[in-house]
FILUMKOL-216167 format. One record per residue (C-alpha): z, x, y; residue number from 1. Coordinates in nm, 2 decimals. Each point is the difference from the previous one (the first is absolute). Layout:
<vovos>
+--------+--------+--------+------+
|      w |      u |      v | resi |
+--------+--------+--------+------+
|      Z |      X |      Y |  NUM |
...
+--------+--------+--------+------+
</vovos>
This chain:
<vovos>
+--------+--------+--------+------+
|      w |      u |      v | resi |
+--------+--------+--------+------+
|  -2.56 |   5.77 |   1.93 |    1 |
|   0.30 |   0.23 |   0.04 |    2 |
|  -0.17 |   0.24 |   0.25 |    3 |
|   0.22 |   0.31 |  -0.06 |    4 |
|  -0.05 |  -0.03 |  -0.38 |    5 |
|  -0.38 |  -0.05 |   0.03 |    6 |
|  -0.05 |   0.28 |   0.24 |    7 |
|   0.20 |   0.24 |  -0.22 |    8 |
|  -0.18 |  -0.10 |  -0.32 |    9 |
|  -0.35 |   0.01 |   0.15 |   10 |
|   0.07 |   0.35 |   0.15 |   11 |
|   0.12 |   0.14 |  -0.34 |   12 |
|  -0.28 |  -0.16 |  -0.20 |   13 |
|  -0.26 |   0.22 |  -0.17 |   14 |
|  -0.28 |  -0.08 |  -0.25 |   15 |
|   0.16 |   0.25 |  -0.25 |   16 |
|   0.35 |  -0.18 |   0.02 |   17 |
|  -0.18 |  -0.33 |  -0.07 |   18 |
|  -0.17 |   0.16 |  -0.30 |   19 |
|   0.33 |   0.13 |  -0.13 |   20 |
|   0.16 |  -0.33 |   0.06 |   21 |
|  -0.26 |  -0.18 |  -0.22 |   22 |
|   0.03 |   0.25 |  -0.27 |   23 |
|   0.39 |  -0.04 |   0.00 |   24 |
|  -0.05 |  -0.38 |  -0.01 |   25 |
|  -0.22 |   0.02 |  -0.31 |   26 |
|   0.25 |   0.22 |  -0.16 |   27 |
|   0.27 |  -0.25 |   0.07 |   28 |
|  -0.19 |  -0.31 |  -0.14 |   29 |
|  -0.16 |   0.18 |  -0.30 |   30 |
|  -0.35 |  -0.12 |   0.10 |   31 |
|  -0.29 |   0.08 |   0.23 |   32 |
|   0.00 |  -0.25 |   0.29 |   33 |
|  -0.35 |  -0.14 |   0.05 |   34 |
|   0.06 |  -0.21 |   0.30 |   35 |
|   0.05 |   0.14 |   0.34 |   36 |
|   0.35 |   0.10 |   0.11 |   37 |
|   0.03 |   0.04 |   0.38 |   38 |
|   0.08 |   0.35 |   0.16 |   39 |
|   0.30 |  -0.17 |   0.18 |   40 |
|   0.29 |  -0.22 |  -0.06 |   41 |
|   0.10 |  -0.25 |   0.28 |   42 |
|   0.31 |   0.02 |   0.19 |   43 |
|   0.13 |  -0.35 |   0.08 |   44 |
|   0.29 |  -0.11 |   0.24 |   45 |
|   0.28 |  -0.12 |  -0.20 |   46 |
|   0.00 |  -0.33 |   0.20 |   47 |
|  -0.37 |  -0.07 |  -0.11 |   48 |
|   0.09 |   0.07 |  -0.36 |   49 |
|   0.29 |  -0.25 |   0.02 |   50 |
|  -0.22 |  -0.26 |   0.17 |   51 |
|  -0.24 |   0.02 |  -0.30 |   52 |
|   0.30 |  -0.02 |  -0.25 |   53 |
|   0.15 |  -0.31 |   0.18 |   54 |
|  -0.34 |  -0.15 |   0.00 |   55 |
|  -0.05 |   0.06 |  -0.37 |   56 |
|   0.33 |  -0.16 |  -0.08 |   57 |
|  -0.07 |  -0.31 |   0.21 |   58 |
|  -0.34 |  -0.04 |  -0.17 |   59 |
|   0.16 |   0.03 |  -0.35 |   60 |
|   0.26 |  -0.26 |   0.09 |   61 |
|  -0.25 |  -0.25 |   0.10 |   62 |
|  -0.21 |   0.04 |  -0.32 |   63 |
|   0.32 |   0.01 |  -0.23 |   64 |
|   0.04 |  -0.38 |   0.00 |   65 |
|  -0.05 |  -0.28 |  -0.24 |   66 |
|  -0.25 |  -0.16 |   0.24 |   67 |
|  -0.22 |   0.31 |   0.02 |   68 |
|   0.03 |   0.06 |  -0.37 |   69 |
|  -0.14 |  -0.36 |  -0.07 |   70 |
|  -0.27 |   0.03 |   0.27 |   71 |
|  -0.12 |   0.34 |  -0.13 |   72 |
|  -0.06 |  -0.12 |  -0.34 |   73 |
|  -0.36 |  -0.08 |   0.08 |   74 |
|  -0.04 |   0.37 |   0.10 |   75 |
|  -0.02 |   0.11 |  -0.36 |   76 |
|  -0.33 |  -0.05 |  -0.17 |   77 |
|   0.06 |  -0.19 |  -0.34 |   78 |
|  -0.17 |   0.27 |  -0.19 |   79 |
|   0.25 |   0.26 |   0.12 |   80 |
|   0.32 |  -0.21 |   0.00 |   81 |
|   0.24 |   0.21 |  -0.20 |   82 |
|   0.32 |  -0.15 |  -0.13 |   83 |
|   0.36 |   0.13 |   0.06 |   84 |
|  -0.05 |   0.11 |   0.35 |   85 |
|   0.36 |   0.02 |   0.11 |   86 |
|   0.17 |  -0.12 |   0.32 |   87 |
|  -0.17 |   0.25 |   0.24 |   88 |
|  -0.24 |   0.30 |   0.01 |   89 |
|   0.16 |   0.33 |  -0.09 |   90 |
|  -0.21 |   0.18 |   0.25 |   91 |
|  -0.09 |  -0.11 |   0.36 |   92 |
|  -0.24 |   0.18 |   0.22 |   93 |
|  -0.01 |  -0.11 |   0.38 |   94 |
|  -0.30 |   0.17 |   0.18 |   95 |
|   0.01 |   0.02 |   0.38 |   96 |
|  -0.26 |   0.13 |   0.25 |   97 |
|   0.14 |   0.18 |   0.30 |   98 |
|  -0.15 |  -0.16 |   0.31 |   99 |
|   0.05 |   0.03 |   0.37 |  100 |
|   0.17 |  -0.30 |   0.17 |  101 |
|  -0.11 |  -0.05 |   0.35 |  102 |
|   0.29 |  -0.24 |   0.09 |  103 |
|   0.27 |   0.24 |  -0.10 |  104 |
|  -0.19 |   0.34 |   0.05 |  105 |
|   0.09 |   0.13 |  -0.33 |  106 |
|  -0.11 |   0.05 |  -0.35 |  107 |
|   0.09 |  -0.29 |  -0.23 |  108 |
|  -0.07 |  -0.08 |  -0.37 |  109 |
|  -0.23 |  -0.29 |  -0.10 |  110 |
|  -0.02 |  -0.13 |  -0.37 |  111 |
|  -0.33 |   0.07 |  -0.15 |  112 |
|   0.07 |  -0.07 |  -0.38 |  113 |
|   0.28 |  -0.10 |  -0.23 |  114 |
|   0.01 |   0.09 |  -0.38 |  115 |
|   0.23 |  -0.10 |  -0.27 |  116 |
|  -0.11 |   0.30 |  -0.22 |  117 |
|   0.09 |   0.37 |  -0.08 |  118 |
|  -0.14 |   0.27 |   0.20 |  119 |
|   0.02 |   0.39 |   0.02 |  120 |
|   0.36 |   0.03 |  -0.04 |  121 |
|   0.01 |   0.32 |  -0.19 |  122 |
|  -0.28 |   0.18 |   0.20 |  123 |
|   0.14 |  -0.10 |   0.34 |  124 |
|   0.35 |   0.14 |  -0.08 |  125 |
|  -0.15 |   0.34 |  -0.10 |  126 |
|  -0.26 |   0.00 |   0.29 |  127 |
|   0.29 |  -0.03 |   0.26 |  128 |
|   0.17 |   0.29 |  -0.19 |  129 |
|  -0.31 |   0.21 |   0.02 |  130 |
|  -0.05 |  -0.05 |   0.37 |  131 |
|   0.37 |   0.08 |   0.07 |  132 |
|   0.00 |   0.32 |  -0.20 |  133 |
|  -0.35 |   0.13 |   0.09 |  134 |
|   0.02 |  -0.08 |   0.36 |  135 |
|   0.37 |   0.11 |   0.04 |  136 |
|   0.11 |  -0.34 |   0.14 |  137 |
|   0.36 |   0.07 |  -0.08 |  138 |
|   0.27 |  -0.20 |  -0.20 |  139 |
|   0.00 |  -0.38 |  -0.02 |  140 |
|   0.32 |   0.00 |   0.22 |  141 |
|  -0.23 |   0.06 |   0.29 |  142 |
|  -0.33 |  -0.16 |  -0.10 |  143 |
|   0.03 |  -0.28 |  -0.25 |  144 |
|  -0.28 |  -0.13 |  -0.21 |  145 |
|   0.19 |  -0.26 |  -0.21 |  146 |
|   0.14 |  -0.32 |   0.12 |  147 |
|   0.34 |  -0.16 |   0.01 |  148 |
|   0.16 |   0.36 |   0.00 |  149 |
|  -0.12 |   0.06 |  -0.36 |  150 |
|   0.02 |   0.35 |  -0.13 |  151 |
|  -0.25 |   0.13 |  -0.24 |  152 |
|   0.22 |  -0.06 |  -0.29 |  153 |
|   0.08 |  -0.35 |   0.11 |  154 |
|  -0.38 |  -0.08 |   0.04 |  155 |
|  -0.06 |   0.12 |  -0.35 |  156 |
|   0.29 |  -0.20 |  -0.15 |  157 |
|  -0.15 |  -0.31 |   0.17 |  158 |
|  -0.34 |   0.08 |  -0.13 |  159 |
|   0.15 |   0.04 |  -0.36 |  160 |
|   0.19 |  -0.32 |   0.03 |  161 |
|  -0.30 |  -0.22 |   0.10 |  162 |
|  -0.25 |   0.16 |  -0.25 |  163 |
|   0.22 |   0.07 |  -0.31 |  164 |
|   0.27 |  -0.26 |   0.04 |  165 |
|   0.21 |   0.22 |  -0.25 |  166 |
|  -0.26 |   0.03 |  -0.26 |  167 |
|  -0.09 |   0.33 |  -0.17 |  168 |
|  -0.30 |   0.13 |   0.21 |  169 |
|  -0.19 |   0.04 |  -0.34 |  170 |
|   0.00 |  -0.38 |  -0.02 |  171 |
|  -0.13 |  -0.05 |   0.35 |  172 |
|  -0.36 |   0.03 |   0.08 |  173 |
|  -0.20 |   0.04 |   0.33 |  174 |
|  -0.29 |  -0.24 |  -0.06 |  175 |
|  -0.33 |   0.06 |   0.18 |  176 |
|  -0.38 |  -0.02 |  -0.05 |  177 |
|  -0.13 |   0.33 |  -0.12 |  178 |
|   0.28 |   0.19 |   0.16 |  179 |
|  -0.14 |   0.35 |  -0.03 |  180 |
|  -0.31 |  -0.10 |   0.22 |  181 |
|   0.20 |  -0.18 |   0.27 |  182 |
|   0.02 |   0.17 |   0.33 |  183 |
|   0.37 |  -0.09 |   0.00 |  184 |
|   0.05 |   0.19 |  -0.31 |  185 |
|   0.22 |   0.26 |   0.17 |  186 |
|   0.25 |  -0.27 |   0.04 |  187 |
|  -0.01 |  -0.08 |  -0.36 |  188 |
|   0.05 |   0.37 |  -0.09 |  189 |
|   0.28 |   0.02 |   0.25 |  190 |
|   0.17 |  -0.31 |  -0.14 |  191 |
|   0.00 |   0.17 |  -0.35 |  192 |
|   0.16 |   0.31 |   0.14 |  193 |
|   0.26 |  -0.18 |   0.19 |  194 |
|   0.09 |  -0.29 |  -0.25 |  195 |
|  -0.16 |   0.10 |  -0.33 |  196 |
|  -0.21 |  -0.30 |  -0.02 |  197 |
|  -0.35 |   0.03 |  -0.17 |  198 |
|  -0.31 |  -0.15 |   0.17 |  199 |
|  -0.21 |  -0.22 |  -0.25 |  200 |
|  -0.34 |  -0.16 |   0.05 |  201 |
|   0.01 |  -0.39 |  -0.02 |  202 |
|  -0.26 |   0.02 |  -0.27 |  203 |
|   0.22 |   0.22 |  -0.23 |  204 |
|   0.30 |  -0.21 |  -0.04 |  205 |
|   0.05 |  -0.14 |  -0.34 |  206 |
|   0.11 |  -0.37 |  -0.05 |  207 |
|   0.18 |  -0.12 |  -0.30 |  208 |
|   0.13 |  -0.34 |   0.03 |  209 |
|   0.21 |  -0.02 |   0.31 |  210 |
|   0.06 |   0.37 |  -0.01 |  211 |
|  -0.19 |   0.30 |   0.16 |  212 |
|  -0.03 |   0.35 |  -0.10 |  213 |
|  -0.16 |   0.34 |   0.12 |  214 |
|  -0.07 |   0.33 |  -0.16 |  215 |
|   0.22 |   0.29 |   0.11 |  216 |
|  -0.02 |   0.33 |  -0.15 |  217 |
|  -0.19 |  -0.14 |  -0.31 |  218 |
|   0.27 |  -0.29 |  -0.06 |  219 |
|   0.00 |  -0.36 |   0.08 |  220 |
|   0.27 |  -0.09 |   0.26 |  221 |
|   0.09 |  -0.35 |   0.08 |  222 |
|  -0.03 |  -0.09 |   0.38 |  223 |
|   0.32 |  -0.16 |   0.15 |  224 |
|  -0.11 |   0.01 |   0.36 |  225 |
|  -0.33 |   0.03 |   0.19 |  226 |
|  -0.01 |   0.17 |   0.33 |  227 |
|  -0.31 |  -0.18 |   0.12 |  228 |
|  -0.25 |   0.18 |   0.21 |  229 |
|  -0.31 |  -0.22 |  -0.11 |  230 |
|  -0.17 |  -0.17 |   0.30 |  231 |
|  -0.17 |  -0.30 |  -0.11 |  232 |
|  -0.28 |   0.04 |   0.26 |  233 |
|  -0.10 |   0.32 |  -0.18 |  234 |
|   0.03 |  -0.16 |  -0.35 |  235 |
|  -0.24 |  -0.26 |   0.10 |  236 |
|  -0.23 |   0.22 |   0.20 |  237 |
|  -0.04 |   0.25 |  -0.29 |  238 |
|  -0.01 |  -0.28 |  -0.27 |  239 |
|   0.28 |   0.17 |  -0.20 |  240 |
|   0.15 |  -0.21 |  -0.27 |  241 |
|   0.37 |   0.10 |  -0.09 |  242 |
|   0.07 |   0.06 |  -0.38 |  243 |
|   0.29 |  -0.25 |   0.03 |  244 |
|   0.03 |  -0.36 |   0.12 |  245 |
|   0.14 |   0.02 |   0.36 |  246 |
|   0.07 |  -0.38 |   0.00 |  247 |
|   0.20 |   0.01 |  -0.32 |  248 |
|   0.38 |  -0.04 |  -0.03 |  249 |
|   0.06 |   0.38 |  -0.09 |  250 |
|   0.33 |   0.15 |  -0.09 |  251 |
|  -0.02 |   0.24 |   0.29 |  252 |
|   0.14 |   0.04 |   0.35 |  253 |
|  -0.22 |   0.05 |   0.31 |  254 |
|   0.08 |   0.24 |   0.29 |  255 |
|  -0.25 |  -0.13 |   0.24 |  256 |
|  -0.11 |  -0.33 |  -0.16 |  257 |
|  -0.35 |  -0.08 |   0.07 |  258 |
|   0.04 |  -0.34 |   0.15 |  259 |
|   0.18 |   0.14 |   0.31 |  260 |
|  -0.32 |   0.19 |   0.09 |  261 |
|  -0.14 |  -0.35 |   0.08 |  262 |
|   0.31 |  -0.18 |   0.13 |  263 |
|   0.10 |   0.27 |   0.25 |  264 |
|  -0.34 |   0.08 |   0.16 |  265 |
|  -0.24 |  -0.11 |   0.27 |  266 |
|   0.09 |  -0.35 |  -0.13 |  267 |
|   0.34 |   0.04 |   0.16 |  268 |
|  -0.12 |   0.05 |   0.36 |  269 |
|  -0.03 |  -0.36 |   0.11 |  270 |
|   0.37 |  -0.06 |  -0.12 |  271 |
|   0.15 |   0.29 |   0.21 |  272 |
|   0.15 |  -0.03 |   0.36 |  273 |
|   0.09 |   0.34 |   0.14 |  274 |
|  -0.11 |   0.18 |   0.32 |  275 |
|  -0.17 |   0.27 |  -0.21 |  276 |
|  -0.21 |  -0.25 |  -0.19 |  277 |
|  -0.35 |  -0.08 |   0.13 |  278 |
|  -0.13 |  -0.35 |   0.00 |  279 |
|  -0.13 |  -0.13 |  -0.31 |  280 |
|  -0.11 |  -0.34 |  -0.15 |  281 |
|  -0.14 |  -0.15 |  -0.31 |  282 |
|  -0.32 |  -0.16 |   0.12 |  283 |
|   0.10 |  -0.34 |  -0.11 |  284 |
|   0.30 |   0.03 |   0.22 |  285 |
|  -0.17 |   0.15 |   0.31 |  286 |
|   0.10 |  -0.23 |   0.31 |  287 |
|  -0.31 |   0.11 |   0.19 |  288 |
|  -0.25 |   0.29 |   0.01 |  289 |
|   0.16 |   0.28 |   0.19 |  290 |
|  -0.19 |   0.08 |   0.34 |  291 |
|   0.03 |   0.37 |  -0.09 |  292 |
|  -0.16 |  -0.05 |  -0.34 |  293 |
|  -0.15 |   0.36 |   0.01 |  294 |
|   0.36 |   0.13 |  -0.03 |  295 |
|   0.02 |  -0.15 |  -0.35 |  296 |
|  -0.11 |   0.08 |  -0.34 |  297 |
|  -0.07 |  -0.27 |  -0.29 |  298 |
|   0.11 |   0.08 |  -0.35 |  299 |
|  -0.04 |  -0.21 |  -0.31 |  300 |
|   0.33 |   0.00 |  -0.18 |  301 |
|  -0.13 |   0.05 |  -0.35 |  302 |
|  -0.29 |   0.25 |   0.04 |  303 |
|   0.05 |   0.34 |  -0.15 |  304 |
|  -0.11 |   0.35 |   0.14 |  305 |
|  -0.03 |  -0.14 |   0.35 |  306 |
|  -0.30 |  -0.23 |  -0.07 |  307 |
|  -0.06 |  -0.27 |   0.23 |  308 |
|   0.20 |   0.15 |   0.30 |  309 |
|  -0.15 |  -0.08 |   0.34 |  310 |
|   0.09 |   0.26 |   0.27 |  311 |
|  -0.20 |  -0.16 |   0.30 |  312 |
|   0.08 |  -0.35 |  -0.05 |  313 |
|  -0.21 |  -0.27 |   0.16 |  314 |
|   0.06 |  -0.37 |   0.03 |  315 |
|  -0.28 |  -0.05 |  -0.25 |  316 |
|   0.19 |   0.19 |  -0.26 |  317 |
|   0.28 |  -0.23 |   0.02 |  318 |
|  -0.21 |  -0.30 |  -0.01 |  319 |
|  -0.18 |   0.13 |  -0.31 |  320 |
|   0.31 |   0.00 |  -0.22 |  321 |
|   0.00 |  -0.33 |  -0.20 |  322 |
|   0.27 |  -0.24 |   0.08 |  323 |
|   0.14 |   0.03 |  -0.37 |  324 |
|   0.03 |   0.38 |   0.04 |  325 |
|   0.15 |   0.02 |   0.34 |  326 |
|   0.36 |   0.04 |  -0.13 |  327 |
|  -0.13 |   0.31 |  -0.19 |  328 |
|  -0.10 |   0.18 |   0.32 |  329 |
|   0.22 |   0.19 |   0.24 |  330 |
|  -0.08 |   0.07 |   0.37 |  331 |
|   0.20 |   0.28 |   0.10 |  332 |
|   0.04 |   0.18 |   0.35 |  333 |
|  -0.12 |   0.36 |   0.01 |  334 |
|   0.24 |   0.28 |   0.10 |  335 |
|  -0.13 |   0.29 |   0.22 |  336 |
|   0.14 |   0.33 |  -0.10 |  337 |
|   0.10 |   0.23 |   0.28 |  338 |
|  -0.09 |   0.37 |  -0.02 |  339 |
|   0.32 |   0.18 |   0.06 |  340 |
|   0.05 |   0.31 |  -0.21 |  341 |
|  -0.12 |   0.31 |   0.18 |  342 |
|  -0.23 |   0.22 |  -0.21 |  343 |
|  -0.23 |   0.30 |   0.07 |  344 |
|  -0.28 |  -0.24 |   0.10 |  345 |
|   0.04 |  -0.39 |   0.04 |  346 |
|   0.32 |  -0.18 |  -0.05 |  347 |
|   0.08 |  -0.16 |  -0.35 |  348 |
|   0.10 |  -0.37 |  -0.04 |  349 |
|   0.29 |  -0.09 |  -0.22 |  350 |
|   0.08 |  -0.24 |  -0.28 |  351 |
|   0.36 |  -0.02 |  -0.13 |  352 |
|   0.10 |  -0.16 |  -0.33 |  353 |
|   0.36 |  -0.09 |  -0.05 |  354 |
|   0.06 |   0.03 |  -0.37 |  355 |
|   0.30 |  -0.20 |  -0.17 |  356 |
|   0.15 |   0.00 |  -0.34 |  357 |
|   0.17 |  -0.32 |  -0.13 |  358 |
|   0.18 |   0.04 |  -0.33 |  359 |
|   0.10 |  -0.29 |  -0.22 |  360 |
|   0.32 |  -0.15 |   0.10 |  361 |
|   0.00 |   0.14 |   0.36 |  362 |
|   0.02 |  -0.25 |   0.27 |  363 |
|  -0.24 |   0.16 |   0.23 |  364 |
|  -0.27 |   0.28 |  -0.02 |  365 |
|   0.08 |   0.35 |   0.13 |  366 |
|  -0.24 |   0.17 |   0.25 |  367 |
|  -0.04 |   0.34 |  -0.15 |  368 |
|  -0.27 |   0.18 |   0.18 |  369 |
|  -0.34 |   0.00 |   0.17 |  370 |
|  -0.35 |   0.07 |  -0.08 |  371 |
|  -0.23 |   0.11 |   0.29 |  372 |
|  -0.38 |  -0.02 |   0.03 |  373 |
|  -0.17 |   0.19 |   0.30 |  374 |
|  -0.35 |  -0.09 |   0.11 |  375 |
|  -0.25 |   0.06 |   0.28 |  376 |
|  -0.29 |  -0.23 |  -0.09 |  377 |
|  -0.05 |  -0.38 |   0.08 |  378 |
|   0.21 |  -0.08 |  -0.31 |  379 |
|   0.26 |   0.19 |  -0.22 |  380 |
|  -0.22 |   0.02 |  -0.31 |  381 |
|  -0.15 |   0.32 |  -0.14 |  382 |
|  -0.35 |  -0.10 |   0.09 |  383 |
|   0.09 |  -0.03 |   0.37 |  384 |
|   0.18 |   0.35 |   0.00 |  385 |
|  -0.24 |   0.22 |  -0.17 |  386 |
|  -0.04 |   0.36 |   0.13 |  387 |
|   0.31 |  -0.04 |   0.22 |  388 |
|   0.32 |   0.20 |   0.00 |  389 |
|   0.36 |  -0.09 |   0.07 |  390 |
|  -0.07 |  -0.34 |  -0.20 |  391 |
|   0.10 |  -0.12 |  -0.34 |  392 |
|   0.33 |  -0.05 |  -0.18 |  393 |
|   0.32 |   0.12 |   0.17 |  394 |
|   0.37 |  -0.03 |   0.03 |  395 |
|   0.23 |  -0.10 |   0.27 |  396 |
|   0.32 |   0.18 |   0.14 |  397 |
|   0.22 |  -0.14 |   0.25 |  398 |
|   0.31 |   0.14 |   0.20 |  399 |
|   0.32 |  -0.15 |  -0.12 |  400 |
|   0.27 |  -0.13 |   0.24 |  401 |
|   0.20 |   0.29 |   0.13 |  402 |
|  -0.25 |   0.28 |  -0.09 |  403 |
|  -0.06 |   0.07 |   0.36 |  404 |
|  -0.36 |  -0.10 |   0.03 |  405 |
|  -0.19 |  -0.18 |   0.26 |  406 |
+--------+--------+--------+------+
</vovos>
């Protein structure tokens, strides 16, 4: 998207350099990376990055209200309503598709998803470093990858603040389902390297009364704070039963409380008013059936693992939802990704996640970095991009003001 940088990168690219990059990345994180990492980073104009940051701030402000807090209570399934959720999510992920706007003749962001849970904060930090070093992208003073002018040290300090909150890292655990077998394991390994926090399976935590413990180097250690990486969707789909009672009033702090996964989610979309936000309604609030119904998807709010989602919506699909359940279905406008990253064959489409930290006591969250996904298929998922190159996980770099770029 910055032609001079794209042309320079593509001209210098070789398969051998990409292979060395992957080896360097795995050495940095301390684990084999099983998911696909793209051959290329993306080079975004600073104005587009700032547009997405501003949109993210506006979206957060609209949800951080007593009215939305009350309305979103019904988004939490009773079986997974965990006490002591705090005043706001510690982590916010705002995902944008980059699309082509015919009216303005430019690339613009469109919201596709919103998440009040943690993401690949350690891995993404190291991924950008690997791209920078292995592809010789130069110092951060010319091409930045962190937001709000953060240095590497400042990013890590914010990361420590939100995850540890001053606790000894030995008293904080990264909680996940069978972490060694997760594709996102490289992020857990990287978190342990950067913060000193151990990853622990949700079935291996020990509960005694209100206190939780885990085994570290053969000794039981009390858990003071949980860096939560458990996705309830997966917990239900795999039929995993935690070894402690999630709904108990435990003597433990959460960094990434489970309730925010439901509160700040697709449930949020009908409440948002912003140029980047596509049209969305709960079915019981739909004023009339859109004339362009084929441009929408129908999603049940409380279905896990994507079950029940209708991609090619017909009027009969809307009529088939019982009246008593219409408030639990979301009709959401589709977003058309625009192929825009020049590769060695067809262009790649781009999805940008703006990642924010929100520490206790802070008045607002801090946008810290981005996470990129590249794809060439009909959708961004792995199944739609098999046997393709220049797709997968990536990082964004942007020219800072005064750096002399386009």
